[in-house]
N, CA, C and O of each residue as an XYZ file, in Angstrom:
328
protein
N       0.843     -1.178      0.000
C       0.000      0.000      0.000
C       0.885      1.236      0.000
O       1.847      1.321      0.764
N       0.562      2.177     -0.846
C       1.329      3.418     -0.930
C       0.758      4.467      0.021
O      -0.456      4.578      0.188
N       1.642      5.222      0.630
C       1.187      6.378      1.403
C       0.889      7.495      0.408
O       1.224      7.378     -0.771
N       0.269      8.567      0.866
C      -0.038      9.669     -0.041
C       1.239     10.293     -0.598
O       1.271     10.710     -1.756
N       2.289     10.360      0.218
C       3.568     10.887     -0.276
C       4.168      9.950     -1.317
O       4.676     10.401     -2.343
N       4.111      8.649     -1.056
C       4.635      7.671     -2.007
C       3.829      7.688     -3.306
O       4.384      7.557     -4.397
N       2.519      7.849     -3.169
C       1.661      7.887     -4.354
C       2.037      9.054     -5.255
O       2.177      8.881     -6.466
N       2.202     10.232     -4.681
C       2.570     11.407     -5.465
C       3.929     11.201     -6.134
O       4.114     11.564     -7.295
N       4.864     10.629     -5.409
C       6.189     10.358     -5.959
C       6.107      9.374     -7.131
O       6.741      9.581     -8.166
N       5.333      8.316     -6.966
C       5.165      7.327     -8.030
C       4.437      7.924     -9.236
O       4.793      7.648    -10.381
N       3.426      8.736     -8.974
C       2.685      9.381    -10.070
C       3.599     10.319    -10.853
O       3.554     10.342    -12.083
N       4.416     11.083    -10.161
C       5.358     11.979    -10.833
C       6.387     11.206    -11.647
O       6.763     11.632    -12.739
N       6.840     10.080    -11.125
C       7.804      9.250    -11.853
C       7.162      8.688    -13.126
O       7.791      8.668    -14.184
N       5.924      8.236    -13.021
C       5.214      7.708    -14.192
C       4.992      8.807    -15.226
O       5.151      8.572    -16.423
N       4.625     10.003    -14.773
C       4.420     11.125    -15.692
C       5.715     11.500    -16.405
O       5.696     11.837    -17.589
N       6.834     11.443    -15.696
C       8.126     11.759    -16.311
C       8.476     10.746    -17.403
O       8.999     11.114    -18.455
N       8.187      9.482    -17.147
C       8.444      8.446    -18.156
C       7.583      8.695    -19.391
O       8.073      8.609    -20.516
N       6.307      9.002    -19.187
C       5.418      9.276    -20.320
C       5.897     10.487    -21.108
O       5.886     10.473    -22.339
N       6.319     11.538    -20.402
C       6.784     12.756    -21.072
C       8.021     12.503    -21.928
O       8.209     13.157    -22.954
N       8.857     11.567    -21.518
C      10.087     11.269    -22.260
C       9.881     10.286    -23.399
O      10.635     10.302    -24.372
N       8.877      9.434    -23.294
C       8.801      8.310    -24.224
C       7.553      8.264    -25.097
O       7.477      7.431    -26.001
N       6.579      9.127    -24.858
C       5.332      9.063    -25.617
C       5.211     10.304    -26.500
O       5.514     11.417    -26.071
N       4.776     10.101    -27.707
C       4.598     11.189    -28.661
C       3.597     12.214    -28.132
O       2.486     11.845    -27.753
N       3.972     13.495    -28.101
C       3.015     14.526    -27.671
C       1.773     14.553    -28.554
O       0.670     14.791    -28.062
N       1.940     14.315    -29.840
C       0.789     14.299    -30.752
C      -0.162     13.168    -30.359
O      -1.378     13.359    -30.320
N       0.391     11.997    -30.071
C      -0.445     10.861    -29.674
C      -1.134     11.127    -28.338
O      -2.310     10.807    -28.166
N      -0.407     11.707    -27.407
C      -0.998     12.031    -26.103
C      -2.160     12.997    -26.273
O      -3.219     12.819    -25.672
N      -1.955     14.029    -27.104
C      -3.019     15.006    -27.353
C      -4.230     14.329    -27.989
O      -5.367     14.602    -27.604
N      -3.992     13.444    -28.965
C      -5.091     12.755    -29.629
C      -5.854     11.864    -28.650
O      -7.085     11.876    -28.630
N      -5.135     11.101    -27.849
C      -5.779     10.191    -26.894
C      -6.617     10.976    -25.886
O      -7.747     10.596    -25.582
N      -6.065     12.059    -25.377
C      -6.806     12.880    -24.413
C      -8.088     13.419    -25.038
O      -9.152     13.353    -24.422
N      -7.997     13.951    -26.253
C      -9.184     14.481    -26.933
C     -10.207     13.383    -27.178
O     -11.406     13.594    -26.993
N      -9.733     12.205    -27.596
C     -10.661     11.099    -27.859
C     -11.365     10.653    -26.579
O     -12.572     10.412    -26.591
N     -10.633     10.541    -25.490
C     -11.258     10.131    -24.226
C     -12.311     11.134    -23.773
O     -13.378     10.746    -23.297
N     -12.015     12.412    -23.918
C     -12.989     13.432    -23.537
C     -14.222     13.378    -24.426
O     -15.346     13.486    -23.936
N     -14.020     13.212    -25.736
C     -15.154     13.101    -26.660
C     -15.970     11.848    -26.392
O     -17.197     11.868    -26.493
N     -15.294     10.756    -26.049
C     -15.973      9.477    -25.849
C     -16.920      9.508    -24.652
O     -17.870      8.729    -24.589
N     -16.664     10.395    -23.719
C     -17.556     10.497    -22.554
C     -18.969     10.900    -22.949
O     -19.929     10.569    -22.254
N     -19.098     11.616    -24.066
C     -20.392     12.144    -24.502
C     -20.912     11.449    -25.753
O     -21.826     11.963    -26.398
N     -20.367     10.316    -26.108
C     -20.729      9.658    -27.354
C     -21.192      8.228    -27.084
O     -20.924      7.663    -26.024
N     -21.887      7.658    -28.055
C     -22.287      6.258    -27.931
C     -21.095      5.381    -28.297
O     -20.192      5.822    -29.009
N     -21.090      4.166    -27.823
C     -19.946      3.271    -27.972
C     -19.566      3.034    -29.430
O     -18.383      3.081    -29.769
N     -20.532      2.785    -30.290
C     -20.193      2.465    -31.687
C     -19.512      3.634    -32.380
O     -18.550      3.432    -33.120
N     -19.994      4.862    -32.153
C     -19.334      6.031    -32.761
C     -17.951      6.239    -32.177
O     -17.022      6.621    -32.888
N     -17.812      5.989    -30.889
C     -16.517      6.141    -30.239
C     -15.505      5.147    -30.804
O     -14.348      5.500    -31.033
N     -15.931      3.918    -31.026
C     -15.055      2.905    -31.617
C     -14.679      3.291    -33.037
O     -13.516      3.165    -33.420
N     -15.646      3.762    -33.829
C     -15.353      4.200    -35.196
C     -14.344      5.342    -35.196
O     -13.414      5.348    -36.002
N     -14.520      6.302    -34.303
C     -13.615      7.444    -34.205
C     -12.210      6.974    -33.828
O     -11.224      7.446    -34.393
N     -12.118      6.058    -32.887
C     -10.818      5.532    -32.471
C     -10.143      4.782    -33.618
O      -8.934      4.907    -33.811
N     -10.900      4.016    -34.369
C     -10.350      3.276    -35.509
C      -9.812      4.230    -36.565
O      -8.738      4.001    -37.122
N     -10.552      5.300    -36.844
C     -10.076      6.308    -37.801
C      -8.790      6.952    -37.289
O      -7.875      7.222    -38.068
N      -8.722      7.194    -35.990
C      -7.533      7.785    -35.397
C      -6.315      6.895    -35.529
O      -5.207      7.377    -35.765
N      -6.518      5.604    -35.377
C      -5.409      4.654    -35.529
C      -4.873      4.716    -36.953
O      -3.661      4.718    -37.167
N      -5.773      4.766    -37.921
C      -5.333      4.834    -39.319
C      -4.571      6.131    -39.598
O      -3.591      6.123    -40.342
N      -5.014      7.241    -39.009
C      -4.290      8.511    -39.157
C      -2.916      8.425    -38.500
O      -1.919      8.878    -39.062
N      -2.875      7.843    -37.309
C      -1.622      7.771    -36.553
C      -0.562      6.961    -37.285
O       0.632      7.221    -37.132
N      -0.979      5.992    -38.071
C      -0.020      5.186    -38.827
C       0.702      6.007    -39.892
O       1.732      5.583    -40.414
N       0.165      7.177    -40.212
C       0.779      8.050    -41.208
C       1.655      9.133    -40.569
O       2.374      9.834    -41.281
N       1.609      9.280    -39.254
C       2.378     10.315    -38.571
C       3.862      9.947    -38.548
O       4.204      8.769    -38.443
N       4.747     10.943    -38.645
C       6.181     10.668    -38.544
C       6.583     10.159    -37.157
O       7.667      9.601    -36.986
N       5.711     10.352    -36.177
C       5.978      9.872    -34.819
C       6.177      8.358    -34.797
O       6.976      7.842    -34.016
N       5.453      7.657    -35.650
C       5.545      6.199    -35.681
C       6.958      5.755    -36.066
O       7.550      4.897    -35.411
N       7.481      6.342    -37.121
C       8.834      5.978    -37.577
C       9.852      6.310    -36.493
O      10.746      5.510    -36.214
N       9.724      7.489    -35.878
C      10.670      7.884    -34.831
C      10.559      6.957    -33.626
O      11.580      6.570    -33.056
N       9.357      6.598    -33.232
C       9.173      5.707    -32.087
C       9.785      4.336    -32.322
O      10.448      3.784    -31.443
N       9.561      3.791    -33.504
C      10.134      2.481    -33.829
C      11.653      2.567    -33.913
O      12.356      1.697    -33.399
N      12.162      3.616    -34.561
C      13.618      3.785    -34.675
C      14.264      3.906    -33.297
O      15.287      3.276    -33.026
N      13.663      4.717    -32.433
C      14.215      4.898    -31.084
C      14.217      3.584    -30.321
O      15.188      3.271    -29.632
N      13.154      2.818    -30.431
C      13.075      1.531    -29.753
C      14.168      0.588    -30.251
O      14.862     -0.046    -29.455
N      14.315      0.501    -31.565
C      15.312     -0.414    -32.139
C      16.738      0.015    -31.809
O      17.627     -0.821    -31.648
N      16.947      1.343    -31.710
C      18.279      1.864    -31.413
C      18.525      2.035    -29.909
O      19.575      2.518    -29.486
N      17.524      1.625    -29.112
C      17.623      1.688    -27.646
C      17.987      3.101    -27.158
O      18.924      3.294    -26.384
N      17.205      4.081    -27.644
C      17.398      5.470    -27.247
C      16.043      6.117    -27.003
O      15.007      5.574    -27.387
N      16.058      7.270    -26.366
C      14.814      8.006    -26.181
C      14.386      8.609    -27.515
O      15.234      9.054    -28.289
N      13.100      8.631    -27.792
C      12.637      9.206    -29.048
C      12.764     10.733    -29.042
O      12.696     11.381    -27.998
N      12.947     11.273    -30.228
C      12.955     12.733    -30.429
C      11.829     13.023    -31.414
O      12.060     13.181    -32.613
N      10.619     13.090    -30.894
C       9.448     13.240    -31.766
C       9.458     14.600    -32.443
O       9.846     15.603    -31.844
N       9.022     14.623    -33.714
C       8.955     15.888    -34.435
C       7.901     16.807    -33.813
O       6.993     16.348    -33.120
N       8.032     18.080    -34.066
C       7.081     19.067    -33.556
C       5.693     18.735    -34.108
O       5.508     18.564    -35.313
N       4.736     18.649    -33.203
C       3.371     18.293    -33.612
C       2.511     19.527    -33.842
O       1.288     19.420    -33.937
N       3.127     20.680    -33.931
C       2.375     21.889    -34.209
C       1.750     22.532    -32.991
O       0.670     23.116    -33.082
N       2.415     22.433    -31.855
C       1.885     23.051    -30.641
C       2.224     24.517    -30.625
O       1.866     25.224    -29.682
C-alpha cells in the first residue's frame, strides 16, 4: 500500500516516463478522444478511435518511435504543431 507521499512520488515518476517516451501528438489525440468518448455512444466512439489509428499510422511519430526503440534510445518526436 502506498502512502499519499509515495503515491505522489510514483505518479510523478510515471508522468516523467510518459513525457520522455510518448509522442506529444499521440498524447493530445488520446486525451481528446477520451474526452469526446464520454459524450458519445460506444459504436461512434469505436469508429472514431479506428479512424484515429489509421491517421496515426501516417504520422512521422511512428517511424521515430520504432527507430528509437530499435536503437535503444529516447525518441525525439517531431514538432506536432503546438
